[in-house]
TIFI-161990 format. One record per residue (C-alpha): residue in one letter; y, x, z. Coordinates in nm, 3 decimals. Each point is the difference from the previous one (the first is absolute). Last residue first. Layout:
<resn A yy Y xx X zz Z>
...
This chain:
<resn A yy 1.172 xx 1.175 zz 1.052>
<resn K yy -0.159 xx -0.252 zz -0.182>
<resn R yy 0.021 xx -0.342 zz 0.176>
<resn A yy -0.256 xx -0.175 zz 0.172>
<resn L yy -0.094 xx -0.381 zz 0.066>
<resn L yy -0.355 xx -0.029 zz 0.167>
<resn H yy -0.155 xx -0.362 zz -0.011>
<resn I yy -0.299 xx -0.049 zz 0.195>
<resn E yy -0.264 xx -0.268 zz 0.026>
<resn E yy -0.231 xx -0.047 zz 0.303>
<resn F yy -0.335 xx -0.142 zz -0.165>
<resn Q yy -0.173 xx -0.299 zz 0.036>
<resn R yy -0.051 xx -0.054 zz -0.377>
<resn R yy 0.044 xx -0.320 zz -0.218>
<resn D yy 0.309 xx -0.045 zz 0.220>
<resn T yy 0.016 xx -0.398 zz 0.129>
<resn P yy -0.069 xx 0.043 zz 0.329>
<resn Q yy 0.287 xx 0.281 zz 0.029>
<resn P yy -0.026 xx 0.381 zz 0.024>
<resn Q yy 0.260 xx 0.195 zz 0.139>
<resn R yy 0.294 xx 0.128 zz -0.164>
<resn V yy 0.131 xx 0.339 zz 0.055>
<resn M yy 0.304 xx 0.085 zz -0.142>
<resn R yy 0.127 xx 0.362 zz -0.066>
<resn A yy 0.342 xx 0.169 zz -0.007>
<resn V yy 0.205 xx 0.302 zz -0.156>
<resn E yy -0.276 xx 0.259 zz -0.008>
<resn A yy 0.090 xx 0.313 zz -0.143>
<resn F yy -0.147 xx 0.115 zz -0.299>
<resn G yy -0.090 xx 0.362 zz -0.127>
<resn S yy -0.394 xx 0.021 zz -0.081>
<resn E yy -0.054 xx 0.098 zz 0.392>
<resn G yy 0.212 xx -0.303 zz 0.131>
<resn L yy -0.224 xx -0.248 zz -0.224>
<resn M yy -0.261 xx 0.141 zz 0.155>
<resn A yy 0.094 xx -0.035 zz 0.340>
<resn A yy 0.102 xx -0.358 zz -0.093>
<resn L yy -0.384 xx -0.053 zz -0.099>
<resn H yy -0.106 xx 0.142 zz 0.332>
<resn D yy 0.212 xx -0.198 zz 0.173>
<resn P yy -0.122 xx -0.306 zz -0.177>
<resn S yy -0.347 xx 0.053 zz 0.019>
<resn W yy -0.135 xx -0.076 zz -0.308>
<resn R yy -0.301 xx -0.260 zz -0.139>
<resn Y yy -0.184 xx 0.117 zz -0.298>
<resn A yy -0.148 xx -0.189 zz -0.275>
<resn P yy -0.366 xx -0.025 zz -0.229>
<resn A yy 0.074 xx -0.243 zz -0.296>
<resn V yy 0.090 xx -0.364 zz -0.055>
<resn A yy -0.094 xx -0.197 zz 0.289>
<resn H yy 0.069 xx 0.261 zz 0.224>
<resn D yy -0.218 xx 0.143 zz 0.269>
<resn F yy 0.174 xx 0.214 zz 0.224>
<resn V yy 0.023 xx 0.384 zz 0.050>
<resn Q yy 0.208 xx 0.080 zz 0.297>
<resn T yy 0.298 xx 0.315 zz -0.026>
<resn P yy 0.179 xx 0.242 zz 0.249>
<resn H yy -0.173 xx -0.102 zz 0.303>
<resn F yy 0.257 xx 0.021 zz 0.312>
<resn P yy 0.136 xx -0.359 zz -0.071>
<resn D yy -0.363 xx -0.152 zz 0.044>
<resn D yy -0.016 xx -0.338 zz -0.180>
<resn T yy 0.133 xx 0.153 zz -0.298>
<resn A yy 0.298 xx -0.159 zz -0.196>
<resn S yy 0.014 xx -0.179 zz -0.338>
<resn F yy 0.232 xx 0.147 zz -0.273>
<resn G yy 0.362 xx -0.023 zz -0.128>
<resn I yy 0.222 xx 0.247 zz -0.124>
<resn L yy 0.384 xx -0.025 zz -0.054>
<resn L yy 0.126 xx 0.323 zz -0.143>
<resn H yy 0.388 xx 0.038 zz -0.020>
<resn G yy 0.222 xx 0.269 zz -0.208>
<resn G yy 0.220 xx 0.199 zz 0.196>
<resn P yy -0.069 xx 0.305 zz -0.248>
<resn A yy -0.134 xx -0.177 zz -0.331>
<resn L yy -0.345 xx -0.138 zz 0.003>
<resn V yy -0.246 xx 0.134 zz -0.251>
<resn R yy -0.114 xx 0.313 zz 0.190>
<resn H yy -0.018 xx -0.182 zz 0.323>
<resn F yy -0.246 xx -0.267 zz -0.123>
<resn E yy -0.202 xx 0.247 zz -0.160>
<resn A yy -0.037 xx 0.205 zz 0.322>
<resn L yy -0.109 xx -0.306 zz 0.181>
<resn I yy -0.285 xx -0.051 zz -0.279>
<resn V yy -0.096 xx 0.388 zz 0.018>
<resn P yy -0.016 xx -0.046 zz 0.415>
<resn L yy -0.210 xx -0.338 zz -0.047>
<resn E yy -0.287 xx 0.200 zz -0.199>
<resn R yy -0.164 xx 0.133 zz 0.371>
<resn P yy -0.017 xx -0.355 zz 0.087>
<resn P yy -0.189 xx -0.137 zz -0.301>
<resn T yy 0.246 xx -0.265 zz -0.144>
<resn H yy -0.110 xx -0.376 zz 0.020>
<resn I yy 0.277 xx -0.100 zz 0.226>
<resn I yy 0.279 xx 0.198 zz -0.166>
<resn S yy 0.101 xx -0.306 zz -0.153>
<resn W yy 0.028 xx -0.227 zz 0.258>
<resn R yy 0.382 xx -0.041 zz -0.102>
<resn S yy 0.149 xx 0.325 zz -0.111>
<resn L yy 0.369 xx -0.068 zz -0.093>
<resn V yy 0.165 xx 0.273 zz -0.113>
<resn G yy 0.378 xx 0.008 zz -0.017>
<resn G yy 0.328 xx 0.168 zz -0.155>
<resn L yy -0.173 xx 0.153 zz -0.255>
<resn V yy 0.077 xx 0.289 zz -0.259>
<resn G yy -0.082 xx 0.298 zz 0.216>
<resn D yy -0.238 xx 0.198 zz -0.230>
<resn A yy -0.112 xx -0.248 zz -0.319>
<resn I yy -0.277 xx -0.274 zz 0.008>
<resn D yy -0.315 xx 0.035 zz -0.207>
<resn T yy -0.188 xx -0.016 zz 0.330>
<resn A yy -0.252 xx 0.243 zz 0.128>
<resn T yy -0.193 xx -0.090 zz 0.316>
<resn M yy 0.139 xx -0.396 zz 0.004>
<resn S yy -0.181 xx -0.055 zz -0.297>
<resn G yy 0.109 xx -0.165 zz -0.331>
<resn V yy 0.004 xx -0.302 zz -0.204>
<resn D yy 0.346 xx -0.151 zz -0.020>
<resn F yy 0.217 xx -0.322 zz 0.061>
<resn R yy 0.366 xx -0.075 zz -0.107>
<resn L yy 0.144 xx -0.354 zz 0.108>
<resn A yy 0.105 xx -0.255 zz -0.265>
<resn P yy -0.374 xx -0.096 zz -0.069>
<resn Y yy -0.079 xx -0.108 zz 0.375>
<resn A yy -0.327 xx -0.170 zz 0.000>
<resn Q yy -0.126 xx 0.121 zz -0.321>
<resn R yy 0.106 xx 0.346 zz 0.072>
<resn A yy -0.157 xx 0.001 zz 0.354>
<resn L yy -0.323 xx -0.142 zz -0.126>
<resn E yy 0.004 xx 0.274 zz -0.245>
<resn I yy 0.074 xx 0.264 zz 0.257>
<resn M yy -0.297 xx -0.142 zz 0.253>
<resn A yy -0.229 xx 0.022 zz -0.290>
<resn P yy 0.105 xx 0.388 zz -0.091>
<resn S yy -0.061 xx 0.105 zz 0.388>
<resn A yy 0.153 xx 0.296 zz 0.088>
<resn D yy 0.328 xx -0.171 zz 0.072>
<resn V yy 0.376 xx 0.058 zz -0.059>
<resn G yy 0.286 xx -0.264 zz 0.087>
<resn F yy 0.372 xx -0.003 zz -0.086>
<resn V yy 0.311 xx -0.058 zz 0.158>
<resn A yy 0.379 xx 0.020 zz -0.027>
<resn L yy 0.049 xx -0.191 zz 0.307>
<resn G yy 0.193 xx -0.351 zz 0.032>
<resn L yy -0.200 xx -0.151 zz 0.275>
<resn E yy -0.190 xx -0.219 zz -0.276>
<resn D yy -0.145 xx 0.330 zz -0.131>
<resn L yy -0.105 xx 0.116 zz 0.323>
<resn Y yy -0.186 xx -0.346 zz -0.036>
<resn A yy -0.156 xx 0.048 zz -0.313>
<resn T yy -0.125 xx 0.334 zz 0.078>
<resn I yy -0.155 xx -0.176 zz 0.289>
<resn H yy -0.142 xx -0.234 zz -0.220>
<resn G yy -0.135 xx 0.267 zz -0.264>
<resn P yy -0.379 xx -0.047 zz -0.032>
<resn G yy -0.069 xx 0.308 zz 0.166>
<resn C yy 0.348 xx 0.216 zz 0.090>
<resn G yy -0.222 xx 0.315 zz 0.129>
<resn L yy 0.309 xx 0.189 zz -0.055>
<resn D yy 0.329 xx -0.213 zz -0.011>
<resn A yy 0.264 xx 0.214 zz -0.137>
<resn V yy 0.372 xx -0.031 zz 0.089>
<resn Q yy 0.260 xx 0.067 zz -0.244>
<resn G yy 0.312 xx 0.208 zz 0.136>
<resn D yy 0.322 xx -0.199 zz 0.011>
<resn G yy 0.155 xx 0.152 zz 0.341>
<resn G yy -0.134 xx 0.040 zz 0.380>
<resn A yy 0.158 xx -0.330 zz 0.107>
<resn S yy -0.250 xx -0.134 zz -0.287>
<resn V yy -0.284 xx 0.149 zz 0.179>
<resn V yy 0.060 xx -0.068 zz 0.359>
<resn E yy 0.041 xx -0.394 zz -0.095>
<resn A yy -0.315 xx 0.004 zz -0.227>
<resn F yy -0.169 xx 0.152 zz 0.299>
<resn A yy 0.138 xx -0.226 zz 0.274>
<resn N yy -0.097 xx -0.334 zz -0.251>
<resn L yy -0.353 xx 0.120 zz -0.036>
<resn I yy 0.004 xx 0.086 zz 0.385>
<resn A yy 0.106 xx -0.416 zz 0.042>
<resn R yy -0.215 xx -0.099 zz -0.259>
<resn D yy -0.312 xx 0.136 zz 0.171>
<resn L yy 0.111 xx -0.151 zz 0.308>
<resn P yy 0.031 xx -0.355 zz -0.166>
<resn R yy -0.344 xx 0.028 zz -0.127>
<resn D yy -0.114 xx -0.344 zz -0.094>
<resn R yy 0.163 xx -0.023 zz -0.306>
<resn L yy -0.041 xx 0.378 zz -0.057>
<resn E yy -0.354 xx -0.059 zz -0.136>
<resn G yy 0.061 xx -0.206 zz -0.280>
<resn R yy -0.173 xx 0.239 zz -0.284>
<resn F yy -0.244 xx 0.077 zz 0.275>
<resn L yy -0.308 xx -0.179 zz -0.093>
<resn Q yy 0.049 xx -0.088 zz -0.318>
<resn A yy 0.080 xx 0.338 zz -0.097>
<resn Y yy -0.323 xx 0.119 zz 0.172>
<resn V yy -0.214 xx -0.249 zz -0.164>
<resn S yy 0.127 xx 0.133 zz -0.343>
<resn A yy -0.034 xx 0.370 zz 0.056>
<resn A yy -0.348 xx 0.016 zz 0.149>
<resn A yy -0.158 xx 0.166 zz -0.281>
<resn D yy 0.296 xx 0.238 zz -0.061>
<resn Y yy 0.039 xx 0.037 zz 0.393>
<resn A yy -0.353 xx 0.155 zz 0.003>
<resn E yy 0.026 xx 0.216 zz -0.319>
<resn R yy 0.295 xx 0.186 zz 0.144>
<resn T yy -0.158 xx 0.014 zz 0.346>
<resn A yy -0.288 xx 0.179 zz -0.161>
<resn S yy 0.242 xx 0.198 zz -0.188>
<resn L yy 0.188 xx 0.143 zz 0.293>
<resn A yy -0.297 xx 0.076 zz 0.189>
<resn D yy -0.149 xx 0.196 zz -0.285>
<resn H yy 0.309 xx 0.203 zz -0.023>
<resn E yy -0.019 xx 0.051 zz 0.372>
<resn V yy -0.351 xx 0.115 zz -0.016>
<resn M yy 0.065 xx 0.244 zz -0.288>
<resn S yy 0.281 xx 0.180 zz 0.156>
<resn M yy 0.360 xx -0.086 zz -0.090>
């Protein structure tokens, strides 16, 4: 990791530490009004469960609300986030679940032990040239046939790989779905499905949202 990328990670961690309490209040109940998000998470849980008893890592778990939802669906799930403040809030809110401080670029997870990885809006602050490192880490920790569900905001122009946008917490990037799907293929994943959600009037950001479901080949 370069010095620029390390500085970006440090700045993002500090920004989320500062905003953790407000962020948790804003997003803890977000799934209640998002039936399509629940549907893709339910599908992810079903394909992971069908593949065996492997654990699931929610990488970039924030305050842990999605980790808790996956637990309710019957998955053996734990959360990881770079922000210690976020992890502390998650542990307080869901004391029965496991939450660890860690980086997506180099987790403490052994090779090939996970049945599933969830990355829900956790790549948006990653400098584009660093994303292949994260995708390689997702691939490393998944067992053969394990599934990855990755969520992000789409670019306005599908021919542009990335687009910077003004995020309330830290600088962020939107991705071309086809470009990111191609990167997944280069990292050893096969796309299974994608969900495209159009922005709704009540959304905080008027961006097209993408969920890509992929399987480790």
